[in-house]
C-alpha positions as CSV (number, residue, x, y, z in Angstrom):
1,M,11.7,39.7,-7.8
2,T,8.2,39.2,-5.1
3,T,7.9,35.5,-3.5
4,S,4.3,34.1,-4.8
5,I,2.2,33.7,-1.9
6,T,2.0,29.5,-3.0
7,D,6.0,29.5,-2.7
8,R,5.7,30.8,0.5
9,K,2.9,28.4,1.6
10,Q,5.3,25.7,0.4
11,K,8.1,26.4,2.3
12,A,6.5,27.7,5.6
13,L,5.2,23.3,4.8
14,L,7.9,22.1,3.9
15,E,10.3,24.0,7.3
16,E,7.0,21.9,9.6
17,L,7.4,19.2,8.5
18,T,10.9,19.1,9.0
19,E,10.5,20.0,12.2
20,L,7.9,18.0,12.4
21,R,9.9,15.2,11.1
22,R,12.8,15.5,14.1
23,T,10.3,16.1,16.6
24,K,8.1,13.1,16.3
25,R,10.9,11.1,15.3
26,A,8.4,9.8,11.9
27,L,9.6,8.5,8.9
28,L,7.3,8.8,5.7
29,L,7.3,6.0,3.1
30,G,6.3,6.9,-0.7
31,H,5.5,4.9,-3.5
32,Y,6.6,5.9,-6.8
33,Y,2.9,6.3,-7.8
34,A,2.8,9.6,-5.4
35,L,2.5,13.1,-6.4
36,P,6.1,14.2,-7.1
37,E,6.1,17.1,-4.5
38,V,5.3,13.7,-1.9
39,Q,7.8,11.9,-3.3
40,E,10.1,14.8,-2.9
41,V,9.7,15.1,1.1
42,C,9.6,11.2,1.2
43,D,13.0,9.7,3.0
44,Y,12.0,6.6,0.8
45,V,10.4,6.7,-1.9
46,G,10.0,2.7,-4.1
47,D,7.7,0.0,-5.1
48,S,6.0,-2.7,-2.6
49,L,8.6,-4.6,-1.8
50,G,11.1,-1.7,-1.2
51,L,8.0,-0.2,0.7
52,S,8.3,-3.5,2.8
53,R,11.2,-4.1,3.7
54,E,12.0,-0.4,4.8
55,A,8.4,-0.6,7.0
56,A,10.1,-3.5,8.5
57,K,13.5,-2.8,10.0
58,A,12.0,1.5,10.4
59,D,13.7,2.6,13.1
60,A,11.2,5.4,14.1
61,D,8.2,6.2,16.3
62,I,5.6,7.1,13.8
63,I,5.6,6.0,10.0
64,V,3.4,8.6,7.4
65,F,3.0,6.2,4.4
66,C,2.3,8.3,1.2
67,G,0.5,5.7,-0.6
68,V,-2.5,3.5,-0.4
69,H,-4.3,2.1,2.5
70,F,-3.5,-1.1,2.2
71,M,0.3,-0.6,1.6
72,A,-0.2,1.4,5.3
73,E,-2.5,-2.0,6.9
74,T,1.0,-3.7,5.4
75,A,3.5,-1.3,7.2
76,S,1.3,-1.7,10.3
77,I,1.4,-5.7,10.2
78,L,5.3,-5.3,9.7
79,A,5.9,-2.7,12.7
80,Q,3.4,-3.4,15.1
81,D,5.4,-0.7,18.1
82,K,4.7,2.5,15.7
83,K,1.9,4.0,14.5
84,V,1.4,4.8,11.0
85,L,-0.1,7.6,10.2
86,L,-2.4,7.6,5.8
87,P,-2.1,11.5,4.7
88,A,-6.1,10.9,3.3
89,V,-8.0,7.9,4.7
90,E,-10.0,7.9,1.3
91,A,-6.8,7.1,-0.7
92,G,-8.1,3.1,-1.3
93,C,-7.3,0.8,-4.2
94,S,-9.1,-1.0,-6.4
95,L,-6.9,-4.1,-7.1
96,A,-7.3,-4.1,-2.9
97,N,-11.3,-4.4,-2.6
98,G,-11.3,-6.9,-5.3
99,I,-11.1,-9.5,-2.5
100,T,-12.1,-9.8,0.9
101,G,-11.4,-12.4,3.3
102,E,-14.4,-14.1,3.4
103,E,-14.0,-14.2,0.1
104,L,-10.9,-16.3,-0.2
105,A,-11.5,-18.6,2.7
106,R,-14.4,-19.7,0.8
107,W,-12.5,-20.0,-2.7
108,K,-9.8,-21.6,-0.9
109,A,-12.0,-24.4,0.9
110,T,-13.3,-25.0,-3.1
111,H,-9.1,-25.8,-3.6
112,P,-7.9,-27.2,-0.5
113,D,-4.9,-28.8,-2.4
114,H,-3.5,-25.6,-3.4
115,F,-1.4,-23.3,-2.1
116,V,-2.3,-19.1,-1.8
117,V,-0.1,-16.4,-3.9
118,A,-2.0,-13.0,-2.9
119,Y,0.0,-10.1,-4.6
120,V,1.2,-7.6,-1.9
121,N,-2.0,-4.7,-3.3
122,T,-4.6,-6.6,-0.9
123,T,-6.4,-6.7,3.2
124,A,-4.5,-7.5,5.8
125,E,-8.1,-10.1,6.1
126,V,-6.9,-11.7,2.9
127,K,-3.5,-11.8,4.1
128,A,-4.3,-13.6,6.8
129,Y,-5.8,-16.8,4.8
130,T,-2.9,-16.2,2.5
131,D,0.1,-19.0,2.5
132,C,2.6,-16.5,0.8
133,C,2.4,-13.2,-0.4
134,C,4.1,-11.7,-3.9
135,T,4.8,-7.9,-5.9
136,S,5.4,-7.6,-8.6
137,A,9.2,-7.5,-7.9
138,N,9.3,-11.1,-6.6
139,A,6.3,-13.1,-8.2
140,L,7.4,-15.2,-10.3
141,E,9.8,-16.3,-7.8
142,V,7.9,-17.2,-5.5
143,V,5.7,-18.9,-7.5
144,K,8.0,-21.1,-8.9
145,H,9.1,-20.9,-5.3
146,Y,6.0,-22.9,-4.0
147,A,4.7,-24.5,-7.1
148,D,7.3,-27.7,-6.6
149,G,4.5,-30.5,-5.8
150,R,2.3,-27.6,-5.2
151,R,-1.0,-26.5,-6.8
152,I,-1.5,-22.5,-7.1
153,M,-4.3,-20.3,-7.0
154,F,-3.8,-17.0,-7.2
155,V,-5.2,-13.5,-5.8
156,P,-6.7,-11.1,-6.7
157,D,-4.4,-9.7,-9.7
158,R,-6.2,-11.6,-13.7
159,N,-3.6,-9.4,-15.1
160,L,-0.6,-10.1,-13.1
161,G,-1.1,-13.7,-13.0
162,S,-2.1,-14.5,-16.7
163,Y,1.5,-13.1,-17.2
164,I,3.1,-15.4,-14.6
165,R,0.7,-18.6,-15.7
166,R,2.1,-17.7,-19.5
167,T,5.5,-16.8,-18.2
168,T,5.9,-20.4,-16.2
169,G,3.7,-22.6,-18.2
170,L,2.2,-23.0,-14.3
171,D,-2.2,-24.1,-14.8
172,M,-2.8,-21.8,-11.6
173,E,-6.3,-20.6,-10.7
174,L,-6.8,-17.0,-11.1
175,W,-9.4,-14.5,-9.2
176,D,-10.8,-11.9,-11.3
177,G,-9.3,-8.7,-10.2
178,A,-7.6,-6.2,-11.4
179,C,-6.1,-2.3,-10.8
180,H,-8.6,0.0,-13.1
181,V,-5.7,1.7,-14.0
182,H,-3.6,-1.0,-15.4
183,N,-6.6,-2.9,-17.2
184,E,-6.8,0.1,-19.3
185,F,-3.6,-0.8,-21.1
186,T,-5.1,-3.9,-23.4
187,T,-2.7,-5.2,-25.9
188,A,-4.7,-3.1,-28.2
189,V,-3.5,0.3,-26.5
190,I,0.0,-1.1,-26.2
191,K,0.1,-2.1,-30.0
192,A,-1.0,1.2,-31.2
193,R,1.3,3.8,-28.7
194,M,4.2,0.9,-30.1
195,A,3.0,2.2,-34.0
196,Q,3.1,5.4,-33.3
197,Y,7.0,5.2,-32.0
198,P,8.7,2.7,-34.0
199,E,11.8,3.3,-32.3
200,A,11.1,3.5,-28.1
201,R,11.8,0.6,-25.6
202,V,8.6,-0.1,-23.9
203,L,8.8,-0.4,-20.0
204,V,5.2,-2.5,-19.3
205,H,4.0,-3.5,-15.8
206,P,2.9,-6.7,-15.7
207,E,0.2,-5.6,-13.5
208,S,-1.3,-4.0,-17.7
209,A,-3.7,-6.3,-19.8
210,G,-2.0,-6.9,-22.6
211,A,0.9,-7.9,-20.8
212,S,0.5,-11.6,-21.6
213,D,-0.2,-11.6,-25.0
214,E,2.2,-13.0,-26.8
215,T,2.4,-10.5,-29.8
216,I,3.5,-8.4,-27.3
217,C,6.0,-10.3,-24.8
218,E,7.6,-11.7,-27.1
219,D,8.5,-8.2,-29.2
220,P,12.1,-7.6,-29.0
221,R,11.8,-3.4,-27.6
222,V,9.1,-4.6,-24.9
223,F,10.8,-5.2,-21.3
224,I,8.5,-6.4,-18.8
225,S,8.9,-5.6,-14.7
226,S,8.0,-3.6,-11.3
227,T,8.1,-0.2,-11.6
228,T,11.5,-0.1,-9.9
229,G,13.0,-2.6,-12.5
230,M,11.3,-0.1,-15.4
231,I,12.9,2.5,-13.2
232,K,16.8,0.4,-13.9
233,E,15.7,-0.8,-17.3
234,A,15.3,3.1,-18.5
235,A,18.7,4.3,-17.1
236,R,20.4,1.1,-18.6
237,C,19.1,1.2,-22.1
238,K,20.3,2.9,-25.6
239,E,17.3,3.8,-26.8
240,Q,16.1,7.8,-26.5
241,Q,12.3,6.9,-26.4
242,L,11.2,5.3,-23.9
243,L,7.4,4.8,-23.7
244,V,6.2,3.7,-20.2
245,V,2.9,0.8,-20.0
246,T,1.9,1.4,-16.0
247,E,0.5,4.7,-13.8
248,E,2.0,8.1,-14.7
249,G,3.5,9.2,-11.4
250,V,7.0,7.0,-12.1
251,L,7.8,9.0,-14.2
252,Y,9.0,11.3,-11.8
253,K,11.8,8.9,-10.7
254,M,12.6,7.6,-14.0
255,Q,12.9,10.7,-15.4
256,E,15.9,11.5,-12.7
257,A,17.2,8.6,-13.5
258,T,17.5,9.2,-17.2
259,P,17.2,13.3,-18.0
260,N,18.0,13.0,-22.0
261,K,15.4,10.6,-22.7
262,E,11.6,11.6,-23.9
263,L,9.7,9.6,-21.7
264,I,6.2,8.5,-23.2
265,R,3.4,8.1,-21.3
266,I,0.9,5.2,-22.3
267,A,-2.5,6.8,-21.9
268,P,-4.1,10.0,-20.7
269,T,-5.9,7.7,-18.0
270,A,-2.4,6.4,-16.8
271,Q,-3.5,8.0,-13.5
272,C,-4.4,6.8,-9.9
273,E,-6.5,9.3,-8.1
274,H,-6.0,7.5,-5.2
275,M,-2.4,7.6,-5.1
276,K,-2.7,11.3,-6.0
277,H,-4.5,11.7,-2.1
278,A,-1.8,12.9,-0.3
279,T,-0.7,16.3,-1.0
280,L,2.3,18.4,0.9
281,E,-0.6,19.7,2.7
282,T,-2.2,16.5,4.2
283,V,0.8,15.0,4.9
284,V,1.8,17.8,6.9
285,A,-1.4,18.3,8.4
286,C,-1.8,13.9,9.8
287,L,1.3,14.2,10.7
288,R,1.1,17.5,13.2
289,E,-2.5,16.3,14.3
290,E,-1.4,12.5,14.2
291,R,-4.7,11.8,12.7
292,N,-5.6,8.9,10.2
293,E,-3.7,6.2,12.0
294,V,-4.1,3.1,10.4
295,R,-3.7,0.0,13.3
296,V,-4.2,-3.4,12.0
297,A,-5.1,-5.6,15.4
298,A,-2.4,-8.1,16.8
299,E,-4.3,-11.5,16.5
300,L,-4.5,-10.0,12.4
301,A,-1.5,-9.2,11.9
302,R,0.0,-12.0,13.4
303,R,-1.8,-14.1,11.2
304,A,-1.4,-11.7,7.6
305,R,2.4,-11.8,8.8
306,L,3.6,-15.4,8.3
307,S,2.5,-14.1,4.6
308,I,4.3,-11.4,4.0
309,D,7.6,-12.9,5.6
310,R,7.7,-16.0,3.3
311,M,7.7,-13.4,0.5
312,L,10.6,-11.4,2.3
313,A,12.9,-14.2,2.6
314,I,12.6,-15.3,-1.0
315,G,13.6,-11.4,-1.9
């Protein structure tokens, strides 16, 4: 049997990557939404909370961040002594682009008695005006921790904010932003798919537009959590069918954890195009040439880090 050109090319890339990461002391971090071929070569694959922790403790000279721009910025904030590379400069984020530091500063000025909690899916400038960051994995804990005696304003995701508001009963001020992928997962979309698969366990990311709907939240088939939480629930639940309400990239690690279960995408549109810009070729090229460096200036990083450190201190 002859080896295809594609196979030979991939083997050559993998061999080059092995050598590059050794000689350059590089650490590859990847988000669950990255392409499977990229997840395969990363030293660590996880959600935003896990990736933040890995960046903070990285023992490497170079971090290649296989995700989107705000994630690479967060790594630079936490690892100022490291060179952080992004495989594709066009890898942005609709949610992070939904608010600027200047806009948050103006909004904050109109609510001087409020404590600002920002989803980590934000730029370094926004984090610099934030009191504490959060991820989907610890958002409830962060808000509960700081809500004692304080009024909360939450940016930029109205869907995650609505879910937190409903779960905690707190009357938070919410910025009107959303992830363009999760915003498509409305109550109607989720319920229609649930009707198609009445025996399925339904795993819902709280960024989803329908996550805060009462009929979704209170359905016993539904489990709402971060991507890591969804993967863990997929592995431990008894159901053999899993309806997955988040970006489709998580299916790769979820299937590894549950090889004998049927995973069902919520919709054909469950894909973030920005997360797919990193390929094996772009990962190797950016490390080879040390291109697409993302560096947050020292003073901005100092201000932004306060909100991240507060988050990490909570867990």
